N, C-alpha and C positions, 0 to 999 in steps of 0.2 A: 504494500500500500504506500503510495507516495505521500509527501507531506501535506499536499492540498486535500487529498481524500481523508487522511487522518484528521486534519483540522475540521473538515466538514462533519465527520462523525462525532467529534467532540462537541461541536456547536449544538447538535441536537440534544445533548445531554446537559447543557448549561442553561440555567434559567435566564430569561431576558433581563438585562440590567434595568434598574429602576431609573426613573427620570432624573432624580437628584444625582445618581451615580454617573449618568451620561453628562449632565451639566458640569459635574466636578471634573470629568475627563476633559471636557472642552476647555474648562478654565486652566487645567494643567497644561494642555497643549498651547493655549495662548501665551501663558507665562514662559513655558519652555522655549517656544519659538522666539519670543521677544529676547530672551537671554542668549539663546543659541546664535541669533543673528546680530545681537548687539555689539559684541567684540569685533566681529568682522565689519560691521557698519562703521565703527570708529576708525578702523584701519583704512577702509575704502574711502572715507571722507578725506583722509590725508592725500589721497590720489585723485580726488575730485570725481569719484565713481560711486555707484550705488549697487543695490542688490542685483539688478539685471546684469551688470558687469560681472559680479561675483558668480552668478549662476552660469553665465557664458564661459567664463574662465574655468570654472570647475568642470563643466561637461566637455569642453574642448580638451582640457588636460586629461580627463579620464578616457577620452575617445579620440586619440590623435588621428587626424585624417578624416574627421567627421565633416559631412557636407552641411551646407547651410540648411537644406531641406530637413535633414535629420535633426539638426539642432532646433529648428523651428518646431518640429513635432514633439521634442522633449520639453522645451520651454513653454510651448503653447502661448506664444506672444505673436503679435502681427509682424509681418515681414518688415514693415516700416520701423517698428520699435527695435527689432533685431539689427537692422541696418545702422541705426543711430549708435547702438551699443558697439557693434563690430567696427564701425568707422573710428570710434575713439580707441578701441583696443588695437586696431591695426596702425592708426596714425601715431599712437604713443609707443608702439613697438612691443606690445604684449602678445600679439597674434600675427601669424603669417597665413596668407591665403594663396593657394595655388590652384591652377586649373587641373582637373582630373584628366589624365592622359587617355583614359578609356571613353570619357564623355566630356567633351570640351565645354558643355553647358554647366557642368558641376564645378563648384568651387569647394575645395577641401581645406580645412583649417587645422592648425596646430599651434601650440604655444611656443614662443621664442624662449630662450634662456631667461630673459627678463620676466616673461609671463609665468614660467614655471616657478621662479623665485617668489612672485606674488601669490600664486596659487598655493605654494607650500606654506607660506607665512599664514595665510588665511586658514588653511586646512589644519595646521598645527594647533591653532587656537581652538578650533571647533572640535578636533579629535581629543584634545585635552579635556574639554568639558564632557564629552561622551565617555571617555575613559573613567573619569571620576564617578560619573553616574552609574556606569556598569559595575564598577568595583563596589559601590554602595549597595546596589540592588542584588548582586549575585548572579551566577550563571543561569539559573532557572528563570529568573525574571528577565534576563536579557533575551532569551529565546522567545518568551511570551511577548515582550516588547516588539521584537522584530515581526512577529506574526500580526500584532495589532497594526503596526505601521504598514505592513504589506496589505492588510485588509482595507486600510484607508485609501490606498492608491486605486484609481479607476482601473477596472479590470482590463481594459484595452491597453493600459500602459504598464502593467505588472511585468511584462516580459522585458521591459527596458532596465529593470533593476537586477543587478547581479546577485546571485545567491551569496550568502555570507561566506561560503568557502571559496567563492570565485570573485569576491568584491575587489574592485580596483584598489591598488595600494598607492598612497600619495608619494 
């Protein structure tokens, strides 16, 4: 039985959460997201960048050679918004873009050494926060947390997330 089938079997045995439990989970997510992004936001402000830049840097770094179309599908932002972000990242020397040899219409992106340095700085801050939380929660909680987060992702995008044993390394 795969992980998804096992999870679905377990779901039928678990009573539905109460409204106050769900609201508490939402509150935890709001505060966690605020603090998770806060340190990165402060660093990005020094570079005159925002969260959209951070997400682009992260996913380009995790997927060297990613096309603009693939990045658009991951970020779910408009092409116009992505073009503004990419223009900054390219002009400032964080990202390079090349034409795909197999399809001249496709533009493939990767981080420059300067871009990798910024991505690693941002990632170190955020992985430090996750590491502390994982240690406090313990291994059983970590697996449950991963399952909850996976369940929050729209079903059509779940394939975009690497399994924990194949997750990209910063």
